[in-house]
C-alpha positions in Angstrom: 161.5 215.8 97.0 159.5 215.6 100.2 156.7 213.5 101.4 154.0 216.0 100.1 155.6 216.1 96.6 155.9 212.2 96.5 152.2 212.0 97.5 151.1 214.0 94.3 153.4 212.0 92.1 152.6 208.5 93.6 149.9 207.4 90.9 152.0 208.3 87.8 155.1 206.8 89.5 153.3 203.5 90.1 152.1 203.5 86.5 155.4 204.1 85.0 154.5 207.5 83.5 157.3 209.6 84.9 160.5 210.5 83.2 164.0 209.2 84.4 164.6 212.4 86.5 161.5 212.4 88.2 161.8 208.6 89.0 165.2 209.0 90.4 164.1 211.9 92.6 161.2 209.7 93.9 163.6 206.7 94.5 166.1 208.8 96.3 163.3 210.0 98.7 162.2 206.4 99.3 165.7 205.3 100.2 165.6 207.6 103.1 162.2 207.7 104.2 160.6 204.4 105.6 157.0 206.0 106.0 156.8 206.7 102.3 158.5 203.3 101.3 156.1 201.5 103.3 153.3 203.4 101.8 154.5 202.9 98.2 154.9 199.0 98.9 151.2 198.8 100.1 150.0 200.7 97.2 151.9 198.8 94.7 150.6 195.5 96.1 147.0 196.5 96.3 147.2 198.0 92.6 148.7 194.7 91.5 146.1 192.5 93.3 143.4 194.7 91.9 144.5 194.8 88.3 145.0 190.9 88.4 141.5 190.5 89.8 140.0 192.7 87.0 141.9 190.9 84.4 140.8 187.5 85.5 137.1 188.8 85.7 136.7 187.7 89.3 134.5 189.2 91.1 132.5 189.7 87.8 131.5 193.3 87.3 129.7 195.1 84.4 132.1 196.6 81.7 131.3 200.1 82.7 132.2 199.4 86.3 135.5 197.9 85.3 136.3 201.0 83.1 135.3 203.2 86.0 138.0 201.3 88.1 140.6 201.9 85.6 139.7 205.4 85.1 140.1 205.8 89.2 143.5 204.2 89.2 145.0 206.4 86.5 144.1 209.7 88.1 147.0 211.7 88.8 145.9 213.1 92.1 146.3 210.7 95.1 143.6 212.2 96.9 141.1 212.0 94.2 142.0 208.4 93.5 141.5 207.5 97.1 138.1 209.1 96.9 137.2 207.3 93.7 138.1 203.9 95.3 136.0 204.7 98.4 133.2 205.3 96.2 133.5 202.2 94.2 134.0 200.2 97.5 130.4 201.5 98.3 129.0 200.7 95.2 130.8 197.4 94.4 130.9 194.9 97.3 133.0 192.5 95.3 135.7 195.0 94.7 135.6 195.9 98.3 136.2 192.3 99.3 138.9 192.0 96.8 140.8 194.9 98.5 140.2 193.3 101.8 141.7 190.0 100.5 144.7 191.8 99.1 145.3 193.4 102.4 145.2 189.9 104.2 147.6 188.6 101.7 149.8 191.5 102.3 149.9 190.8 106.1 150.6 187.2 105.7 153.6 188.4 103.4 154.6 190.6 106.2 154.6 187.7 108.7 156.9 185.6 106.5 159.3 188.6 106.5 159.4 188.8 110.2 159.9 185.0 110.4 162.9 185.2 107.9 164.5 188.1 109.8 164.0 186.4 113.1 165.7 183.2 111.8 168.6 185.1 110.1 169.3 187.1 113.1 169.3 184.0 115.3 171.7 182.4 112.9 174.2 185.2 113.2 174.7 184.4 117.0 175.1 188.0 118.4 176.9 188.3 121.6 174.8 188.4 124.5 174.5 191.6 126.7 173.6 189.5 130.0 174.9 186.2 130.6 173.1 184.9 133.7 171.2 181.7 133.9 167.4 182.0 135.0 164.2 183.6 133.7 163.8 185.9 136.8 167.2 187.7 136.3 166.6 188.1 132.4 163.2 189.8 133.2 164.6 192.3 135.5 167.5 193.1 133.1 164.9 194.0 130.5 162.9 196.3 132.9 162.5 199.6 131.5 164.4 198.9 128.2 161.4 198.4 126.0 157.9 199.6 125.9 156.4 196.4 127.2 157.5 193.8 129.9 159.4 191.0 128.8 158.1 187.6 130.1 160.6 184.6 129.6 158.7 181.2 129.0 160.0 178.2 130.5 160.5 175.2 128.2 161.0 171.6 129.2 164.8 170.6 129.4 165.8 174.0 128.3 167.4 177.0 130.2 167.5 180.7 129.7 171.0 181.5 129.8 171.4 185.0 128.6 169.8 187.9 126.6 170.4 191.1 124.5 168.4 193.7 122.7 167.9 193.2 118.9 165.6 194.3 116.0 163.1 192.1 114.0 162.7 194.3 111.0 161.3 197.4 112.4 160.5 196.2 115.9 162.7 196.7 118.8 163.0 193.1 120.5 164.2 191.4 123.4 166.3 188.2 122.4 166.8 185.3 124.9 169.1 182.5 124.3 168.3 179.1 125.5 170.6 176.1 126.1 168.7 172.9 125.3 169.4 169.6 123.1 169.9 172.4 120.5 170.4 175.9 120.7 167.2 178.0 120.6 166.7 181.7 120.5 163.4 183.6 121.4 162.4 187.1 120.2 159.9 189.2 122.2 158.6 192.4 120.6 155.7 194.7 121.0 153.1 194.7 118.1 149.8 196.5 117.8 148.5 193.7 115.6 150.2 194.7 112.5 151.7 191.3 112.2 149.2 188.5 111.4 150.1 186.4 114.5 147.3 184.8 116.7 147.5 183.7 120.2 147.9 179.9 119.1 151.5 179.0 118.3 152.2 178.3 114.7 155.1 176.7 113.3 156.9 177.9 109.7 160.0 177.0 108.2 162.9 179.8 107.3 166.6 179.5 106.3 166.9 176.0 107.8 164.9 176.8 111.1 161.6 176.1 112.6 160.0 179.4 113.8 157.1 179.3 116.1 155.1 182.4 116.4 152.4 183.5 118.9 151.2 186.5 120.8 150.2 187.5 124.1 148.0 190.7 123.6 150.2 193.3 121.9 153.4 191.2 122.7 154.7 188.7 120.1 156.8 185.7 120.5 159.0 184.0 118.0 161.0 181.0 118.9 163.7 180.0 116.5 165.1 176.4 116.6 166.4 173.9 114.4 164.9 171.1 116.2 162.4 169.1 114.0 158.7 170.0 114.0 157.9 167.0 116.3 160.2 167.9 119.0 159.2 171.7 118.6 155.7 170.5 119.3 156.6 168.6 122.3 158.6 171.7 123.6 155.7 174.0 123.2 152.9 171.8 124.7 151.9 173.1 128.1 151.9 170.8 131.1 148.4 169.2 131.8 147.0 168.4 135.1 146.0 164.6 136.1 143.1 163.3 134.4 143.5 165.8 131.4 144.2 164.2 127.8 147.0 165.5 125.6 146.0 167.5 122.6 146.1 165.8 119.3 149.8 166.0 117.9 148.7 167.9 114.7 147.6 171.1 116.8 149.7 173.3 119.1 148.1 174.3 122.3 148.4 178.0 123.5 151.5 178.9 125.5 150.7 179.9 129.1 152.8 183.0 129.9 153.6 184.0 133.6 156.4 186.2 135.0 159.2 184.1 136.5 158.5 186.0 140.0 154.9 184.5 140.2 156.0 180.9 139.3 156.1 178.3 141.9 
């Protein structure tokens, strides 16, 4: 089984129409091919969302259009099915919006997976590859090891003490450990907006930790700590100049990132 053969059998595989031997061949290929496994995951999710939408009758559509959608889904040739869905998307704005909504939910689901993976890797306390306090030394150590520069944020009452290379799911990441009132870990990895993270820090919980996520351009930062949410918000809040008022406690301000060599 190769990628092309799987593509031709993807629709009957998702619809449960293949025999046991054919399914075993496909699943063996998926176990060793991350590209096809990701494609199957996306197609299965979108197909499930589209079917649920049609069963619930929202968005409403004529019975003939609903039958056309089902006909498109059951086509054995993947190329023909994709072409049919594109045509339906042009003819039925409601179905197109449903697909967009399904994609957004998929991106949010992916974010939860990245948060969970970061929390679990931080909990394992991997040994550090550099043990040298100070942001500038750690930034210099990461130079050339990743496809993006690593800027080490400074947090009040916390000191960056060491770092190593790790993975967050499929992303090569810098991991920076901080000594504070409670241990903290920061993951920094490149992301071309595949993960649904914005520039404003957002707090989520996973495996007993708070995970704060934000991005600077194509670089994502995820801070993992067992501090409570109130302390996390105080930690992330930037310094304000005289005369400025602090932001309301329910919102997290943007984190200001600057290389250690440029800080005063």
